[in-house]
All heavy atoms as an XYZ file, in Angstrom:
973
protein
N     117.941     59.949    102.679
C     118.728     60.040    103.897
C     119.936     60.941    103.717
O     120.254     61.720    104.582
C     119.192     58.641    104.327
C     118.147     57.734    104.945
C     118.735     56.355    105.202
C     117.615     58.337    106.228
N     120.608     60.847    102.570
C     121.798     61.650    102.336
C     121.446     63.134    102.345
O     122.119     63.931    102.956
C     122.482     61.254    101.009
C     123.632     62.181    100.702
C     122.941     59.815    101.073
N     120.332     63.507    101.689
C     119.969     64.917    101.648
C     119.574     65.426    103.025
O     119.840     66.576    103.342
C     118.842     65.153    100.638
O     117.688     64.446    101.028
N     118.972     64.571    103.851
C     118.600     64.987    105.208
C     119.850     65.260    106.023
O     119.962     66.283    106.685
C     117.726     63.902    105.895
C     117.507     64.246    107.350
C     116.398     63.767    105.176
N     120.816     64.353    105.958
C     122.069     64.559    106.678
C     122.764     65.813    106.175
O     123.262     66.599    106.951
C     123.000     63.355    106.498
C     122.581     62.152    107.287
C     123.588     61.035    107.107
C     123.173     59.818    107.895
N     124.113     58.702    107.708
N     122.764     65.990    104.860
C     123.424     67.140    104.270
C     122.766     68.438    104.739
O     123.445     69.375    105.104
C     123.376     67.032    102.746
O     123.940     68.176    102.177
N     121.451     68.473    104.746
C     120.772     69.702    105.139
C     120.958     69.979    106.624
O     121.079     71.123    107.022
C     119.280     69.631    104.790
O     118.628     68.674    105.582
N     121.026     68.944    107.457
C     121.246     69.195    108.887
C     122.666     69.686    109.118
O     122.903     70.504    109.990
C     120.955     67.940    109.720
O     121.902     66.927    109.447
N     123.617     69.216    108.324
C     124.988     69.710    108.450
C     125.061     71.168    108.018
O     125.805     71.946    108.582
C     125.946     68.871    107.598
C     126.265     67.539    108.204
C     127.254     66.786    107.351
C     127.558     65.423    107.937
N     128.476     64.662    107.092
N     124.271     71.532    107.011
C     124.280     72.906    106.531
C     123.812     73.877    107.607
O     124.227     75.020    107.631
C     123.394     73.054    105.293
C     123.986     72.343    104.081
O     125.184     72.025    104.100
O     123.225     72.105    103.124
N     122.937     73.445    108.492
C     122.436     74.339    109.527
C     123.427     74.491    110.676
O     123.385     75.477    111.381
C     121.091     73.837    110.094
O     121.286     72.538    110.646
C     120.027     73.791    109.029
N     124.335     73.533    110.870
C     125.274     73.616    111.979
C     126.239     74.797    111.878
O     126.387     75.532    112.828
C     126.052     72.300    112.133
C     125.222     71.108    112.592
C     126.083     69.843    112.609
C     124.616     71.349    113.959
N     126.881     75.033    110.724
C     127.788     76.177    110.664
C     127.086     77.504    110.904
O     127.650     78.397    111.496
C     128.375     76.118    109.253
C     128.238     74.686    108.851
C     126.975     74.228    109.523
N     125.832     77.628    110.481
C     125.102     78.873    110.705
C     124.997     79.154    112.195
O     125.176     80.274    112.638
C     123.713     78.794    110.074
N     124.729     78.128    112.979
C     124.662     78.293    114.430
C     126.021     78.683    114.977
O     126.136     79.494    115.875
N     127.084     78.099    114.414
C     128.431     78.424    114.859
C     128.798     79.857    114.540
O     129.480     80.518    115.302
N     128.337     80.372    113.393
C     128.669     81.736    112.999
C     128.065     82.759    113.950
O     128.632     83.807    114.171
C     128.184     81.998    111.570
C     129.029     81.289    110.532
C     128.484     81.423    109.129
O     127.450     82.091    108.950
O     129.088     80.844    108.218
N     126.938     82.441    114.537
C     126.310     83.365    115.492
C     127.216     83.590    116.696
O     127.152     84.598    117.350
C     124.962     82.810    115.968
C     123.895     82.825    114.908
C     122.609     82.244    115.444
C     121.562     82.115    114.358
N     120.366     81.447    114.835
N     128.064     82.580    116.996
C     128.958     82.685    118.141
C     130.313     83.266    117.751
O     131.252     83.221    118.509
C     129.159     81.305    118.784
C     127.877     80.723    119.285
N     127.196     81.242    120.359
C     127.143     79.668    118.856
C     126.097     80.534    120.566
N     126.042     79.576    119.670
N     130.434     83.763    116.544
C     131.662     84.372    116.095
C     132.641     83.380    115.497
O     133.774     83.733    115.199
N     132.252     82.123    115.329
C     133.133     81.124    114.728
C     133.083     81.254    113.217
O     132.090     81.667    112.640
C     132.687     79.702    115.105
C     132.810     79.441    116.591
O     133.581     80.158    117.258
O     132.141     78.512    117.083
N     134.170     80.883    112.553
C     134.148     80.863    111.095
C     133.404     79.615    110.652
O     133.131     78.725    111.439
C     135.579     80.865    110.557
O     136.224     79.671    110.918
N     133.081     79.543    109.360
C     132.345     78.391    108.863
C     133.235     77.156    108.811
O     132.743     76.047    108.746
C     131.753     78.690    107.488
O     132.796     78.994    106.581
N     134.531     77.319    108.833
C     135.475     76.209    108.865
C     135.960     75.999    110.291
O     136.013     76.938    111.083
C     136.687     76.510    107.978
C     136.347     76.589    106.531
C     136.405     75.207    105.941
N     136.106     75.248    104.519
C     135.496     74.275    103.899
N     135.118     73.210    104.536
N     135.265     74.360    102.616
N     136.364     74.751    110.592
C     136.925     74.464    111.913
C     138.246     75.198    112.090
O     139.026     75.331    111.159
C     137.205     72.962    112.046
C     136.045     72.152    112.480
C     136.444     70.696    112.741
O     137.628     70.343    112.732
O     135.516     69.916    112.954
N     138.471     75.635    113.292
C     139.749     76.225    113.634
C     140.784     75.106    113.730
O     140.431     73.971    114.049
C     139.644     76.952    114.980
C     138.698     78.133    114.982
C     139.206     79.289    114.133
O     140.434     79.445    113.998
O     138.365     80.031    113.606
N     142.063     75.403    113.496
C     143.097     74.364    113.580
C     143.139     73.662    114.944
O     143.323     72.450    115.017
C     144.398     75.133    113.317
C     143.984     76.340    112.545
C     142.600     76.674    113.035
N     142.934     74.401    116.031
C     142.956     73.794    117.359
C     141.797     72.816    117.525
O     141.930     71.780    118.157
C     142.948     74.863    118.458
C     141.746     75.774    118.427
C     141.663     76.977    117.822
C     140.464     75.521    119.017
N     140.393     77.504    117.983
C     139.647     76.633    118.722
C     139.929     74.491    119.769
C     138.320     76.733    119.142
C     138.606     74.576    120.197
C     137.818     75.694    119.881
N     140.638     73.160    116.943
C     139.473     72.288    117.027
C     139.702     71.017    116.204
O     139.384     69.914    116.642
C     138.226     73.027    116.533
C     136.948     72.261    116.757
C     135.706     73.032    116.350
O     135.748     74.270    116.236
O     134.678     72.368    116.132
N     140.275     71.177    115.024
C     140.594     70.030    114.174
C     141.557     69.090    114.899
O     141.381     67.869    114.861
C     141.219     70.506    112.846
O     140.292     71.380    112.199
C     141.539     69.335    111.937
N     142.548     69.656    115.583
C     143.519     68.842    116.320
C     142.822     68.034    117.409
O     143.096     66.841    117.591
C     144.598     69.738    116.928
N     141.907     68.665    118.139
C     141.180     67.957    119.211
C     140.264     66.876    118.652
O     140.118     65.811    119.244
C     140.362     68.952    120.046
C     141.164     69.935    120.893
C     140.245     70.985    121.498
C     141.941     69.210    121.979
N     139.640     67.164    117.511
C     138.731     66.189    116.908
C     139.478     65.003    116.297
O     138.977     63.887    116.273
C     137.870     66.851    115.836
C     136.803     67.767    116.389
C     135.981     68.371    115.247
N     135.051     69.361    115.703
C     133.807     69.113    116.111
N     133.360     67.889    116.134
N     133.018     70.091    116.508
N     140.682     65.256    115.777
C     141.415     64.189    115.081
C     142.316     63.372    116.008
O     142.797     62.315    115.612
C     142.238     64.779    113.940
O     143.195     65.682    114.443
N     142.540     63.842    117.220
C     143.359     63.088    118.173
C     142.459     62.106    118.905
O     141.530     62.501    119.607
C     144.050     64.035    119.173
O     144.837     64.960    118.437
C     144.916     63.261    120.141
N     142.748     60.831    118.732
C     141.910     59.771    119.295
C     142.702     59.030    120.359
O     143.888     58.744    120.183
C     141.461     58.798    118.177
C     140.629     57.674    118.739
C     140.677     59.556    117.116
N     142.048     58.746    121.478
C     142.698     58.020    122.571
C     141.939     56.736    122.871
O     140.726     56.665    122.669
C     142.781     58.894    123.839
C     143.649     60.108    123.615
C     141.412     59.316    124.315
N     142.676     55.741    123.318
C     142.058     54.501    123.788
C     141.675     54.718    125.241
O     142.519     55.087    126.057
C     143.049     53.322    123.718
C     143.300     52.877    122.297
O     142.338     52.814    121.521
O     144.459     52.586    121.980
N     140.421     54.486    125.560
C     139.971     54.674    126.936
C     140.006     53.342    127.677
O     139.718     52.304    127.114
C     138.570     55.267    126.966
C     138.527     56.716    126.551
S     139.668     57.804    127.466
C     139.124     57.559    129.142
N     140.352     53.425    128.942
C     140.467     52.226    129.765
C     139.545     52.295    130.970
O     139.771     51.609    131.960
C     141.921     52.078    130.226
C     142.892     51.980    129.062
C     144.343     52.131    129.490
O     144.603     52.253    130.692
O     145.199     52.124    128.606
N     138.517     53.138    130.907
C     137.656     53.327    132.070
C     136.185     53.226    131.704
O     135.761     53.701    130.648
C     137.931     54.693    132.699
N     135.425     52.598    132.601
C     133.972     52.588    132.545
C     133.359     52.220    131.216
O     133.820     51.323    130.525
N     132.296     52.934    130.878
C     131.530     52.626    129.669
C     132.323     52.919    128.395
O     131.957     52.477    127.328
C     130.204     53.383    129.662
C     130.354     54.883    129.607
C     129.035     55.622    129.781
O     128.234     55.204    130.628
O     128.833     56.614    129.075
N     133.418     53.648    128.513
C     134.257     53.960    127.356
C     135.393     52.959    127.186
O     136.173     53.057    126.248
C     134.840     55.372    127.498
C     133.827     56.501    127.602
C     134.523     57.820    127.884
C     132.999     56.600    126.334
N     135.497     52.013    128.092
C     136.594     51.052    128.070
C     136.668     50.320    126.742
O     135.663     49.846    126.220
C     136.418     50.038    129.202
C     137.608     49.147    129.395
C     137.503     48.338    130.668
O     136.520     48.429    131.390
N     138.504     47.549    130.952
N     137.886     50.264    126.187
C     138.107     49.567    124.939
C     137.699     50.344    123.701
O     137.804     49.835    122.593
N     137.250     51.578    123.874
C     136.821     52.385    122.724
C     137.862     53.446    122.417
O     138.567     53.916    123.296
C     135.491     53.068    123.025
C     134.337     52.082    123.116
C     133.019     52.747    123.414
N     132.727     53.858    122.527
C     131.869     54.829    122.818
N     131.216     54.814    123.956
N     131.644     55.804    121.972
N     137.904     53.830    121.167
C     138.746     54.955    120.751
C     137.840     56.171    120.675
O     136.827     56.147    119.987
C     139.395     54.672    119.405
C     140.420     53.567    119.464
C     141.070     53.356    118.114
C     142.032     52.207    118.181
N     143.414     52.641    118.159
N     138.200     57.203    121.416
C     137.364     58.391    121.509
C     138.242     59.613    121.252
O     139.369     59.690    121.735
C     136.730     58.491    122.922
C     135.775     59.657    123.009
C     136.031     57.203    123.292
N     137.710     60.567    120.501
C     138.492     61.784    120.239
C     138.547     62.637    121.503
O     137.646     62.596    122.351
C     137.881     62.593    119.088
O     136.707     63.252    119.507
N     139.616     63.407    121.615
C     139.768     64.311    122.754
C     138.599     65.299    122.772
O     138.073     65.635    123.830
C     141.134     65.046    122.692
C     141.247     66.099    123.775
C     142.279     64.047    122.791
N     138.157     65.726    121.595
C     137.018     66.637    121.487
C     135.766     66.017    122.112
O     135.068     66.659    122.892
C     136.774     66.975    120.024
C     135.597     67.877    119.793
C     134.319     67.511    119.497
C     135.588     69.307    119.873
N     133.530     68.616    119.373
C     134.268     69.738    119.599
C     136.562     70.261    120.137
C     133.917     71.071    119.592
C     136.208     71.600    120.122
C     134.892     71.995    119.855
N     135.488     64.748    121.756
C     134.308     64.072    122.300
C     134.416     63.884    123.815
O     133.428     64.017    124.535
C     134.085     62.719    121.616
C     133.584     62.882    120.183
O     133.064     63.969    119.846
O     133.719     61.921    119.404
N     135.612     63.589    124.294
C     135.806     63.455    125.739
C     135.570     64.788    126.441
O     134.935     64.844    127.491
C     137.214     62.948    126.059
C     137.473     61.484    125.760
C     138.937     61.150    126.008
C     136.569     60.586    126.592
N     136.090     65.853    125.844
C     135.886     67.189    126.424
C     134.401     67.530    126.542
O     133.988     68.223    127.459
C     136.571     68.256    125.568
C     138.016     68.565    125.891
C     138.632     69.429    124.809
C     138.148     69.237    127.242
N     133.615     67.050    125.592
C     132.189     67.364    125.569
C     131.330     66.230    126.137
O     130.118     66.219    125.941
C     131.761     67.727    124.140
C     132.331     69.037    123.712
N     133.588     69.146    123.156
C     131.852     70.294    123.797
C     133.836     70.422    122.906
N     132.803     71.139    123.280
N     131.961     65.307    126.845
C     131.216     64.195    127.438
C     130.677     64.592    128.811
O     131.030     65.645    129.354
C     132.120     62.969    127.584
O     133.098     63.186    128.598
N     129.856     63.728    129.367
C     129.254     63.972    130.686
C     130.298     63.987    131.801
O     130.030     64.463    132.892
C     128.209     62.889    130.986
C     128.808     61.503    131.146
C     127.749     60.468    131.400
C     128.374     59.077    131.566
N     127.362     58.065    131.776
N     131.485     63.499    131.507
C     132.522     63.400    132.528
C     133.219     64.729    132.813
O     133.792     64.919    133.872
C     133.592     62.385    132.098
C     133.048     61.006    131.911
C     132.805     60.490    130.644
C     132.759     60.201    133.012
C     132.307     59.216    130.471
C     132.255     58.932    132.845
C     132.028     58.444    131.578
O     131.523     57.185    131.416
N     133.207     65.624    131.850
C     133.934     66.888    131.986
C     132.941     68.006    132.282
O     132.116     68.350    131.429
C     134.719     67.232    130.696
C     135.556     66.054    130.216
C     135.568     68.482    130.905
C     136.705     65.660    131.094
N     133.009     68.575    133.488
C     132.117     69.698    133.804
C     132.372     70.873    132.859
O     133.507     71.068    132.390
C     132.510     70.071    135.243
C     133.209     68.862    135.784
C     133.857     68.196    134.609
N     131.325     71.630    132.593
C     131.418     72.732    131.636
C     132.536     73.708    131.977
O     133.279     74.148    131.107
C     130.080     73.482    131.556
C     130.048     74.517    130.458
C     128.703     75.187    130.302
O     127.715     74.704    130.875
O     128.650     76.204    129.592
N     132.697     74.026    133.270
C     133.762     74.942    133.707
C     135.131     74.426    133.282
O     135.948     75.169    132.751
C     133.787     75.056    135.238
C     132.773     75.930    135.840
C     132.879     75.916    137.371
O     133.894     75.471    137.939
O     131.917     76.369    137.994
N     135.371     73.150    133.564
C     136.661     72.546    133.225
C     136.879     72.548    131.717
O     137.978     72.832    131.246
C     136.744     71.110    133.744
C     136.737     71.049    135.246
O     135.952     71.715    135.905
N     137.598     70.235    135.820
N     135.832     72.212    130.968
C     135.935     72.182    129.512
C     136.325     73.558    128.978
O     137.250     73.690    128.179
C     134.624     71.722    128.886
C     134.649     71.752    127.362
C     133.393     71.222    126.708
N     132.155     71.745    127.231
C     131.287     71.048    127.970
N     131.504     69.807    128.278
N     130.180     71.608    128.399
N     135.630     74.592    129.435
C     135.917     75.953    128.972
C     137.351     76.351    129.310
O     138.056     76.919    128.477
C     134.935     76.951    129.598
C     133.554     76.896    128.992
C     132.644     77.903    129.642
C     131.256     77.856    129.040
N     130.354     78.827    129.657
N     137.771     76.038    130.535
C     139.126     76.399    130.956
C     140.182     75.678    130.109
O     141.144     76.290    129.640
C     139.321     76.058    132.430
C     140.676     76.458    132.966
C     140.850     76.152    134.445
O     139.940     75.554    135.057
O     141.917     76.508    134.975
N     139.992     74.383    129.891
C     140.940     73.617    129.081
C     141.000     74.145    127.647
O     142.085     74.300    127.077
C     140.567     72.133    129.069
C     140.864     71.373    130.359
C     140.178     70.020    130.343
C     142.364     71.213    130.550
N     139.824     74.439    127.070
C     139.799     74.964    125.703
C     140.491     76.323    125.610
O     141.243     76.585    124.680
C     138.356     75.057    125.192
C     137.697     73.724    124.847
C     136.217     73.913    124.548
C     138.392     73.049    123.687
N     140.252     77.184    126.600
C     140.884     78.511    126.592
C     142.405     78.386    126.692
O     143.142     79.054    125.963
C     140.351     79.366    127.745
C     138.951     79.879    127.508
C     138.372     80.585    128.733
O     139.114     80.850    129.712
O     137.161     80.859    128.717
N     142.870     77.529    127.603
C     144.310     77.347    127.780
C     144.953     76.736    126.537
O     146.055     77.110    126.143
C     144.595     76.479    129.008
C     144.262     77.109    130.364
C     144.363     76.079    131.477
C     145.166     78.299    130.644
N     144.240     75.805    125.898
C     144.758     75.175    124.685
C     144.815     76.187    123.537
O     145.823     76.292    122.835
C     143.897     73.968    124.310
C     144.379     73.238    123.088
C     145.616     72.614    123.065
C     143.592     73.164    121.959
C     146.066     71.936    121.936
C     144.018     72.480    120.820
C     145.271     71.872    120.814
N     143.743     76.962    123.371
C     143.698     77.971    122.305
C     144.782     79.027    122.496
O     145.353     79.528    121.536
C     142.332     78.644    122.263
C     141.234     77.751    121.759
C     139.865     78.391    121.923
O     139.732     79.602    121.947
N     138.836     77.576    122.033
N     145.055     79.363    123.755
C     146.064     80.385    124.055
C     147.482     79.841    123.940
O     148.446     80.602    124.044
C     145.836     80.925    125.467
N     147.618     78.545    123.739
C     148.941     77.944    123.616
C     149.599     77.631    124.946
O     150.776     77.304    125.007
N     148.839     77.758    126.038
C     149.392     77.483    127.359
C     149.403     75.985    127.673
O     150.125     75.548    128.559
C     148.615     78.249    128.424
C     148.799     79.758    128.281
C     148.023     80.541    129.322
O     147.861     80.057    130.453
O     147.577     81.647    128.982
N     148.576     75.209    126.982
C     148.576     73.751    127.108
C     148.816     73.149    125.730
O     148.267     73.635    124.737
C     147.229     73.236    127.634
C     146.880     73.452    129.095
C     145.489     72.901    129.389
C     147.892     72.802    130.011
N     149.603     72.089    125.688
C     149.794     71.370    124.430
C     148.643     70.386    124.255
O     147.912     70.090    125.212
C     151.118     70.578    124.450
O     151.033     69.563    125.461
C     152.309     71.487    124.703
N     148.528     69.857    123.066
C     147.506     68.841    122.792
C     147.703     67.634    123.705
O     146.742     67.088    124.260
C     147.550     68.424    121.324
C     146.548     67.369    120.879
C     145.120     67.822    121.126
C     146.748     67.053    119.396
N     148.944     67.246    123.899
C     149.251     66.109    124.767
C     148.826     66.385    126.206
O     148.292     65.513    126.888
C     150.753     65.813    124.718
C     151.146     64.542    125.444
C     152.624     64.236    125.275
O     153.027     63.862    124.154
O     153.351     64.377    126.274
N     149.025     67.598    126.682
C     148.619     67.961    128.042
C     147.100     67.930    128.188
O     146.580     67.445    129.193
C     149.166     69.341    128.413
C     150.673     69.347    128.618
C     151.230     70.752    128.757
O     150.785     71.680    128.073
N     152.200     70.913    129.635
N     146.393     68.450    127.193
C     144.926     68.419    127.229
C     144.453     66.967    127.257
O     143.581     66.607    128.052
C     144.312     69.176    126.023
C     142.802     68.980    125.972
C     144.658     70.647    126.078
N     145.046     66.142    126.413
C     144.687     64.723    126.369
C     144.912     64.067    127.732
O     144.041     63.351    128.235
C     145.531     64.019    125.309
C     145.301     62.532    125.224
C     146.249     61.842    124.251
O     146.766     62.504    123.325
O     146.459     60.642    124.433
N     146.045     64.340    128.356
C     146.365     63.753    129.653
C     145.365     64.188    130.720
O     144.870     63.365    131.495
C     147.803     64.146    130.073
O     148.710     63.664    129.082
C     148.166     63.563    131.423
N     145.054     65.473    130.753
C     144.118     66.001    131.749
C     142.725     65.404    131.550
O     142.082     64.960    132.503
C     144.066     67.545    131.696
C     142.924     68.086    132.548
C     145.386     68.138    132.139
N     142.270     65.369    130.312
C     140.933     64.854    130.015
C     140.841     63.365    130.395
O     139.869     62.941    131.026
C     140.579     65.089    128.530
C     139.335     64.347    128.133
C     140.406     66.578    128.272
N     141.853     62.598    130.037
C     141.857     61.171    130.394
C     141.835     60.995    131.905
O     141.130     60.133    132.429
C     143.074     60.480    129.799
C     142.958     60.295    128.292
C     144.171     59.633    127.753
N     144.121     58.214    128.138
C     144.774     57.273    127.513
N     145.545     57.569    126.499
N     144.676     56.033    127.889
N     142.602     61.829    132.618
C     142.640     61.740    134.084
C     141.273     62.061    134.690
O     140.812     61.365    135.606
C     143.708     62.681    134.641
N     140.622     63.089    134.182
C     139.302     63.475    134.702
C     138.295     62.348    134.467
O     137.540     61.973    135.369
C     138.801     64.789    134.068
C     139.664     65.957    134.543
C     137.325     65.040    134.406
C     139.400     67.264    133.822
N     138.291     61.790    133.266
C     137.357     60.706    132.937
C     137.636     59.485    133.821
O     136.713     58.880    134.372
C     137.428     60.336    131.441
C     136.624     59.077    131.144
C     136.939     61.499    130.586
N     138.905     59.135    133.977
C     139.272     57.975    134.784
C     138.859     58.177    136.241
O     138.290     57.272    136.865
C     140.790     57.713    134.685
O     141.114     57.501    133.299
C     141.197     56.499    135.484
N     139.108     59.373    136.795
C     138.718     59.661    138.181
C     137.199     59.638    138.340
O     136.675     59.131    139.322
C     139.269     61.017    138.631
C     140.734     60.986    138.939
C     141.225     62.344    139.407
C     142.713     62.333    139.639
N     143.210     63.628    140.095
N     136.501     60.205    137.365
C     135.032     60.221    137.425
C     134.482     58.796    137.406
O     133.558     58.467    138.157
C     134.455     61.027    136.267
N     135.048     57.945    136.565
C     134.596     56.550    136.497
C     134.928     55.807    137.782
O     134.135     55.006    138.265
C     135.230     55.838    135.291
C     134.458     56.034    134.026
C     133.047     55.466    134.087
O     132.827     54.393    134.679
O     132.147     56.103    133.536
N     136.100     56.072    138.358
C     136.483     55.428    139.618
C     135.540     55.857    140.742
O     135.105     55.033    141.554
C     137.924     55.769    139.965
N     135.199     57.132    140.771
C     134.274     57.638    141.791
C     132.892     57.014    141.619
O     132.240     56.640    142.599
C     134.183     59.162    141.713
N     132.458     56.880    140.364
C     131.148     56.276    140.097
C     131.149     54.811    140.521
O     130.209     54.340    141.156
C     130.801     56.407    138.616
C     129.362     56.033    138.283
C     129.082     56.173    136.798
N     129.772     55.192    136.006
C     129.376     53.913    135.873
N     128.306     53.490    136.498
N     130.051     53.073    135.117
N     132.223     54.108    140.219
C     132.325     52.699    140.601
C     132.322     52.561    142.122
O     131.709     51.644    142.668
C     133.591     52.089    140.014
N     132.989     53.478    142.804
C     133.028     53.452    144.273
C     131.627     53.693    144.846
O     131.227     53.040    145.802
C     134.004     54.509    144.779
C     134.241     54.454    146.261
C     135.288     55.465    146.686
C     135.509     55.395    148.179
N     136.520     56.348    148.632
N     130.886     54.625    144.244
C     129.519     54.893    144.694
C     128.646     53.661    144.528
O     127.856     53.333    145.402
C     128.900     56.058    143.915
C     129.414     57.407    144.332
C     128.791     58.526    143.512
O     128.306     58.313    142.410
N     128.824     59.728    144.047
N     128.795     52.976    143.407
C     128.015     51.765    143.150
C     128.369     50.708    144.190
O     127.495     50.059    144.752
C     128.268     51.241    141.713
C     127.705     49.848    141.525
C     127.672     52.204    140.704
N     129.664     50.560    144.476
C     130.115     49.595    145.474
C     129.582     49.964    146.851
O     129.084     49.117    147.577
C     131.657     49.530    145.506
O     132.114     49.183    144.208
C     132.144     48.525    146.516
N     129.681     51.250    147.200
C     129.184     51.700    148.509
C     127.678     51.518    148.622
O     127.177     51.140    149.667
C     129.557     53.160    148.756
C     131.029     53.324    149.060
O     131.729     52.361    149.373
N     131.517     54.538    148.951
N     126.961     51.783    147.544
C     125.502     51.643    147.558
C     125.125     50.184    147.782
O     124.236     49.875    148.574
C     124.894     52.159    146.264
N     125.798     49.275    147.104
C     125.472     47.859    147.286
C     125.983     47.380    148.636
O     125.371     46.534    149.264
C     126.045     47.006    146.150
O     127.448     47.104    146.136
N     127.088     47.944    149.110
C     127.614     47.579    150.427
C     126.751     48.112    151.552
O     126.628     47.493    152.601
N     126.106     49.255    151.355
C     125.291     49.839    152.412
C     124.039     49.009    152.678
O     123.473     49.076    153.754
C     124.902     51.278    152.061
O     124.036     51.302    150.948
N     123.635     48.210    151.717
C     122.478     47.334    151.936
C     122.793     46.289    152.994
O     121.922     45.846    153.711
C     122.085     46.632    150.633
C     121.529     47.588    149.600
C     121.153     46.864    148.331
N     120.949     47.825    147.266
C     121.306     47.648    146.014
N     121.877     46.524    145.635
N     121.090     48.579    145.120
N     124.059     45.906    153.093
C     124.452     44.902    154.083
C     124.591     45.527    155.466
O     124.485     44.835    156.455
C     125.769     44.262    153.670
N     124.810     46.816    155.558
C     125.020     47.464    156.841
C     123.864     47.293    157.813
O     124.100     46.981    158.967
C     125.342     48.953    156.654
C     126.763     49.170    156.183
C     127.081     50.637    155.993
O     126.439     51.484    156.647
O     127.966     50.941    155.179
N     122.602     47.471    157.410
C     121.528     47.297    158.383
C     121.534     45.897    159.009
O     121.225     45.742    160.170
C     120.252     47.532    157.573
C     120.701     48.420    156.453
C     122.110     47.986    156.162
N     121.905     44.879    158.262
C     121.957     43.529    158.807
C     123.010     43.459    159.903
O     122.780     42.871    160.945
C     122.264     42.510    157.707
C     121.161     42.368    156.690
C     121.538     41.384    155.617
C     120.450     41.344    154.538
N     120.835     40.501    153.425
N     124.157     44.088    159.676
C     125.208     44.101    160.689
C     124.702     44.843    161.914
O     124.875     44.391    163.039
C     126.492     44.765    160.128
C     127.518     44.964    161.218
C     127.049     43.930    158.993
N     124.032     45.965    161.691
C     123.502     46.753    162.795
C     122.484     45.931    163.580
O     122.509     45.918    164.807
C     122.845     48.051    162.266
O     123.800     48.746    161.493
C     122.370     48.915    163.397
N     121.605     45.220    162.879
C     120.626     44.370    163.561
C     121.320     43.309    164.386
O     120.933     43.049    165.523
C     119.708     43.675    162.544
C     118.619     44.548    161.989
C     117.779     43.806    160.956
O     117.612     42.572    161.103
O     117.299     44.455    160.040
N     122.340     42.689    163.838
C     123.068     41.653    164.564
C     123.711     42.242    165.800
O     123.688     41.629    166.872
C     124.126     41.026    163.660
N     124.273     43.422    165.697
C     124.871     44.069    166.854
C     123.816     44.383    167.901
O     124.026     44.171    169.090
C     125.582     45.357    166.439
C     126.855     45.114    165.665
C     127.471     46.385    165.108
O     126.830     47.460    165.209
O     128.565     46.300    164.579
N     122.656     44.866    167.464
C     121.568     45.150    168.404
C     121.122     43.878    169.106
O     120.885     43.865    170.304
C     120.380     45.786    167.675
C     120.616     47.219    167.276
C     119.442     47.811    166.532
O     118.322     47.249    166.607
O     119.636     48.832    165.864
N     120.990     42.771    168.369
C     120.586     41.502    168.969
C     121.584     41.045    170.005
O     121.215     40.568    171.067
C     120.409     40.434    167.891
C     119.181     40.691    167.040
O     118.280     41.431    167.459
N     119.142     40.105    165.846
N     122.880     41.197    169.742
C     123.904     40.819    170.701
C     123.778     41.669    171.942
O     123.902     41.173    173.056
C     125.298     40.988    170.094
C     125.801     39.713    169.471
C     127.238     39.814    169.038
N     127.241     39.993    167.604
C     127.887     40.911    166.933
N     128.675     41.759    167.568
N     127.825     40.992    165.642
N     123.502     42.976    171.768
C     123.370     43.873    172.922
C     122.194     43.409    173.780
O     122.303     43.370    175.004
C     123.143     45.316    172.439
O     124.204     45.675    171.574
C     123.090     46.270    173.597
N     121.074     43.044    173.155
C     119.909     42.606    173.910
C     120.174     41.270    174.609
O     119.766     41.049    175.723
C     118.682     42.458    172.999
C     118.081     43.789    172.654
C     118.187     44.441    171.483
C     117.294     44.635    173.502
N     117.527     45.641    171.536
C     116.970     45.764    172.759
C     116.851     44.531    174.813
C     116.215     46.812    173.293
C     116.094     45.559    175.334
C     115.792     46.691    174.580
N     120.911     40.377    173.921
C     121.181     39.083    174.499
C     122.126     39.190    175.684
O     122.011     38.447    176.659
C     121.811     38.151    173.438
C     120.815     37.743    172.382
C     121.479     37.034    171.207
O     122.692     36.761    171.281
O     120.777     36.778    170.226
N     123.059     40.127    175.641
C     124.009     40.302    176.720
C     123.387     40.906    177.966
O     123.851     40.721    179.060
C     125.194     41.179    176.257
C     126.052     40.497    175.207
C     127.066     41.438    174.597
O     127.155     42.595    175.028
O     127.774     41.010    173.673
N     122.305     41.647    177.821
C     121.692     42.348    178.959
C     120.986     41.450    179.905
O     120.554     40.442    179.867
C     120.676     43.371    178.475
O     121.331     44.324    177.689
């Protein structure tokens, strides 16, 4: 198992080099990977997750991720600002998902209300 993990790790930097990355992590990348936040939303609630993992999660659209990384690399955003933005995006995404779930379960009750209203209309006529 150790040699399998080792050999798969050996192939990762080669893929990174094709994109112009060095074989070592850049300092900005190390900072994002080593900064861990406590999440208070959805499936991540109660977990400690690195800012890097949050940036690459399903919650952050690719456009937003690229923009945040570019601004951070350029020094226009601090690590704390990136962390704040990423947490806000994840929290909003989870709130929107929870609202959709609530609306979906609430919409099942709507036809019953509509039927009751229709019955009242027929009874009044």
